[in-house]
C-alpha positions as CSV (number, residue, x, y, z in Angstrom):
1,M,0.0,0.1,-0.1
2,G,1.1,3.5,-0.8
3,N,0.4,6.9,0.0
4,R,-2.6,7.7,-2.1
5,T,-3.7,10.9,-3.7
6,Y,-7.2,11.5,-5.4
7,L,-9.0,13.8,-7.7
8,M,-12.7,13.2,-7.0
9,I,-16.3,14.2,-7.8
10,K,-19.7,13.8,-5.9
11,T,-22.2,11.6,-7.4
12,D,-24.8,12.5,-4.7
13,P,-24.8,14.3,-1.6
14,E,-23.3,11.5,0.3
15,N,-20.9,9.7,-1.9
16,Q,-17.7,10.7,-3.6
17,E,-16.2,9.0,-6.7
18,V,-12.6,8.8,-7.4
19,L,-11.8,10.1,-11.2
20,F,-7.8,9.8,-10.8
21,E,-5.4,8.7,-8.3
22,G,-1.9,8.7,-7.5
23,N,0.3,6.0,-5.6
24,N,3.3,7.9,-4.0
25,S,3.2,10.2,-6.7
26,L,1.8,13.9,-7.2
27,A,-0.3,14.4,-10.4
28,Y,0.8,18.0,-11.5
29,F,-1.9,18.5,-14.0
30,W,-4.3,18.7,-10.8
31,L,-2.1,21.5,-9.5
32,L,-2.7,23.4,-12.8
33,L,-6.4,23.3,-11.9
34,L,-5.8,25.8,-8.9
35,E,-4.1,28.7,-7.9
36,K,-2.1,29.6,-5.0
37,H,-5.0,30.7,-2.8
38,D,-6.6,27.3,-3.1
39,I,-3.7,25.7,-1.6
40,E,-3.5,28.3,1.3
41,R,-7.2,27.8,2.0
42,V,-6.6,24.3,3.3
43,K,-3.4,25.3,5.3
44,P,-5.4,25.4,8.6
45,A,-7.0,22.1,8.3
46,F,-3.6,20.4,7.5
47,Q,-2.2,22.1,10.4
48,M,-4.9,21.0,12.6
49,L,-4.5,17.4,11.4
50,Y,-0.9,17.2,12.3
51,E,-1.1,19.1,15.6
52,T,-4.1,16.7,16.9
53,T,-3.0,13.3,18.5
54,D,-4.9,10.4,18.1
55,E,-6.1,10.5,21.7
56,S,-7.5,14.0,21.4
57,M,-9.5,13.2,18.3
58,D,-13.3,13.0,18.9
59,G,-14.0,10.8,16.1
60,E,-14.9,13.5,13.6
61,P,-12.4,13.4,10.7
62,I,-10.6,16.5,9.8
63,D,-11.5,17.5,6.2
64,T,-8.1,18.5,4.2
65,D,-9.7,18.1,0.6
66,I,-9.1,20.9,-1.5
67,R,-12.2,22.3,-3.5
68,I,-12.8,24.0,-6.3
69,L,-15.7,24.9,-8.6
70,R,-15.3,22.9,-12.0
71,S,-15.8,26.0,-13.8
72,E,-13.0,27.8,-12.1
73,A,-10.8,24.8,-12.3
74,L,-11.3,24.6,-16.0
75,Q,-10.7,28.3,-16.3
76,N,-7.4,27.9,-14.3
77,G,-6.5,24.9,-16.5
78,A,-7.1,27.0,-19.7
79,V,-4.6,29.7,-18.3
80,H,-2.0,27.1,-17.7
81,R,-2.4,25.6,-21.1
82,S,0.2,28.0,-22.4
83,Y,2.8,26.6,-19.7
84,I,2.3,23.0,-21.0
85,G,2.3,24.0,-24.8
86,T,5.5,25.9,-24.2
87,V,7.4,23.4,-21.9
88,Y,5.7,20.2,-22.4
89,P,4.2,20.6,-26.2
90,A,4.2,16.7,-26.4
91,L,1.8,16.5,-23.5
92,L,-0.5,19.1,-24.9
93,P,-2.9,16.8,-26.6
94,L,-3.3,14.6,-23.5
95,Y,-3.6,17.8,-21.3
96,D,-6.6,19.0,-23.7
97,E,-8.3,15.7,-23.7
98,W,-8.0,15.7,-19.9
99,L,-9.7,19.0,-19.4
100,A,-12.4,18.0,-21.9
101,Y,-13.1,14.8,-19.9
102,L,-13.2,16.6,-16.6
103,A,-15.8,19.3,-18.2
104,A,-18.0,16.2,-19.6
105,T,-18.0,14.1,-16.5
106,P,-21.3,14.4,-14.5
107,S,-21.1,15.8,-11.1
108,H,-23.6,16.3,-8.4
109,D,-22.5,19.7,-7.2
110,D,-20.0,20.6,-10.0
111,I,-16.9,20.8,-7.5
112,L,-13.7,19.0,-7.9
113,Y,-12.1,17.5,-4.9
114,I,-8.4,16.8,-4.4
115,D,-7.1,14.9,-1.6
116,L,-3.5,15.1,-0.9
117,E,-3.4,14.1,2.8
118,E,-1.5,10.7,2.6
119,F,1.1,12.4,0.2
120,S,1.8,15.0,2.8
121,G,3.2,12.3,4.9
122,F,6.4,12.4,2.9
123,Y,7.5,15.6,4.3
124,A,9.0,16.4,7.5
125,N,6.1,18.7,8.5
126,V,2.9,20.1,6.9
127,N,4.5,23.7,6.4
128,Q,7.3,22.3,4.2
129,F,4.6,20.0,2.2
130,L,2.4,23.2,1.6
131,E,5.4,25.3,0.6
132,E,6.4,22.7,-2.0
133,L,3.1,22.8,-3.4
134,L,3.1,26.6,-3.7
135,S,6.6,26.7,-5.2
136,F,5.3,24.8,-8.1
137,Y,3.3,28.0,-9.3
138,T,6.6,29.8,-9.2
139,H,8.2,27.3,-11.6
140,V,5.1,27.5,-13.7
141,K,5.6,31.3,-13.9
142,K,9.3,31.0,-14.7
143,G,8.6,28.3,-17.4
144,D,10.4,25.7,-15.7
145,A,10.3,22.1,-16.7
146,Y,9.1,20.6,-13.1
147,F,7.6,16.9,-13.7
148,E,8.3,14.1,-15.7
149,P,5.9,13.3,-18.9
150,V,4.5,10.4,-17.4
151,I,0.9,9.5,-16.3
152,S,2.0,9.3,-12.5
153,S,3.3,13.2,-12.8
154,T,0.6,14.4,-15.2
155,T,-3.0,13.1,-14.9
156,G,-2.6,10.6,-12.5
157,W,-4.1,7.0,-13.0
158,E,-7.5,6.6,-13.9
159,A,-9.2,5.0,-10.8
160,I,-9.5,1.3,-10.6
161,G,-12.5,0.1,-12.1
162,R,-13.0,2.9,-14.4
163,K,-12.2,3.0,-17.9
164,Q,-14.0,6.0,-19.4
165,F,-10.8,8.2,-19.8
166,Y,-8.8,5.1,-21.0
167,E,-11.5,4.9,-24.0
168,F,-11.7,8.8,-24.2
169,S,-8.0,9.5,-24.6
170,A,-5.7,7.8,-27.1
171,H,-2.7,10.0,-25.6
172,Y,-3.5,8.6,-22.1
173,R,-3.1,5.0,-23.4
174,S,0.3,5.8,-25.3
175,T,1.7,8.0,-22.3
176,P,4.3,5.9,-20.1
177,E,3.0,5.2,-16.5
178,T,6.3,6.0,-14.6
179,V,9.9,7.0,-15.2
180,P,12.2,4.1,-16.0
181,Y,15.7,4.0,-14.0
182,R,18.1,6.0,-15.4
183,K,21.8,6.3,-14.4
184,K,22.4,10.1,-13.9
185,I,25.1,11.0,-15.9
186,T,24.8,14.2,-18.0
187,S,25.9,14.9,-21.6
188,G,29.2,16.2,-21.7
189,Q,30.1,15.8,-17.8
190,P,33.7,16.4,-17.4
191,I,35.8,13.5,-16.5
192,S,37.9,13.4,-13.4
193,A,41.5,14.2,-13.3
194,G,42.6,10.7,-12.2
195,Y,40.8,9.1,-15.4
196,K,42.4,11.9,-17.6
197,L,45.8,11.0,-16.4
198,L,45.0,7.2,-17.0
199,L,44.0,8.0,-20.5
200,W,47.2,10.0,-21.0
201,I,49.3,7.1,-19.8
202,W,47.4,4.5,-22.0
203,G,48.1,6.8,-25.0
204,I,51.7,7.2,-24.1
205,I,52.3,3.5,-23.4
206,S,50.4,2.7,-26.9
207,V,52.4,5.2,-28.8
208,G,55.7,4.0,-27.2
209,L,55.1,0.4,-28.0
210,F,54.3,1.4,-31.7
211,A,57.5,3.5,-32.0
212,T,59.7,0.7,-30.4
213,G,58.4,-1.9,-32.9
214,I,59.0,0.3,-35.9
215,Y,62.6,0.9,-34.5
216,A,63.2,-2.6,-33.9
217,V,62.2,-3.6,-37.5
218,T,64.6,-1.0,-38.9
219,R,67.4,-1.8,-36.5
220,F,67.5,-5.5,-36.3
221,Q,67.8,-8.0,-39.2
222,A,67.2,-11.3,-37.5
223,L,63.8,-12.9,-38.5
224,W,62.9,-13.7,-34.8
225,S,63.6,-9.9,-33.8
226,K,61.2,-8.7,-36.6
227,V,58.7,-11.0,-35.5
228,L,58.9,-9.6,-32.0
229,A,58.9,-6.1,-33.4
230,A,55.6,-6.8,-35.4
231,L,53.9,-8.0,-32.3
232,I,55.1,-4.9,-30.3
233,I,53.7,-2.7,-33.2
234,L,50.3,-4.8,-33.1
235,T,49.9,-4.4,-29.3
236,G,50.4,-0.7,-29.5
237,V,47.8,-0.4,-32.2
238,L,45.5,-2.6,-30.6
239,L,45.9,-0.5,-27.4
240,L,45.2,2.7,-29.3
241,I,42.0,1.0,-30.8
242,I,40.8,-0.3,-27.7
243,G,41.2,3.0,-25.8
244,G,39.7,4.8,-28.6
245,F,36.5,2.7,-28.8
246,T,36.2,2.7,-24.8
247,R,35.9,6.5,-24.9
248,I,33.6,6.6,-27.8
249,Y,31.5,3.8,-26.1
250,E,31.4,6.1,-22.8
251,R,30.3,9.3,-24.5
252,S,27.4,7.4,-26.2
253,Q,26.2,6.2,-22.7
254,Q,26.3,9.6,-21.2
255,K,24.1,10.8,-24.0
256,K,21.7,8.0,-23.6
257,A,21.5,8.5,-19.9
258,A,21.4,12.4,-19.8
259,P,17.7,13.6,-18.8
């Protein structure tokens, strides 16, 4: 079981239905439906939740859901569309389909409910969690790439048992679910001084063997000495080739691993 997040609607006065969910992840498309003041409005509820001990609770759960009228959410989503189009152009079709789906989904009270309570448990305290959410809008304003173009970081997964958005959006079906493991090496990363020294030694030895072999071929006349000289030349050439291919392979791996 993970720390879940939920985007929900009400189907009737007493019941909510989950449209999308996250598992140990935060779907940043949800935050694009909001503004800073929507986050700030739930701060007292979150603080009360984390300041209340189990013994002092009277059985009434503390409601930390972020509520926003669907019309306002879609308006905010439209305003933030330029951010997706500029920073994540490949995600724009998915984003548009997701907004259209939210607009068309029947709702009892025309309100979207966002539950991030469990996810807040990943942070040292509730203030750190809320500040992290609020900082997202600063990155949006600056046009920074802030999340990965995968389901877990965009729409979230469609809730278990639902297939409506899956059938509605071809781009949802083709979007990767999570980020695969990638070795964190950046393209063009400078190599260490020790590695540079090793490359120089390798090159000097290779050239030295090659030069020694050439000298031996021209200096000595005996057949065995010429065979030995040829082996020395071959060894130097092989070392140069191996060193070159090793460096080429290393640089190709760096480019593949670069985010």
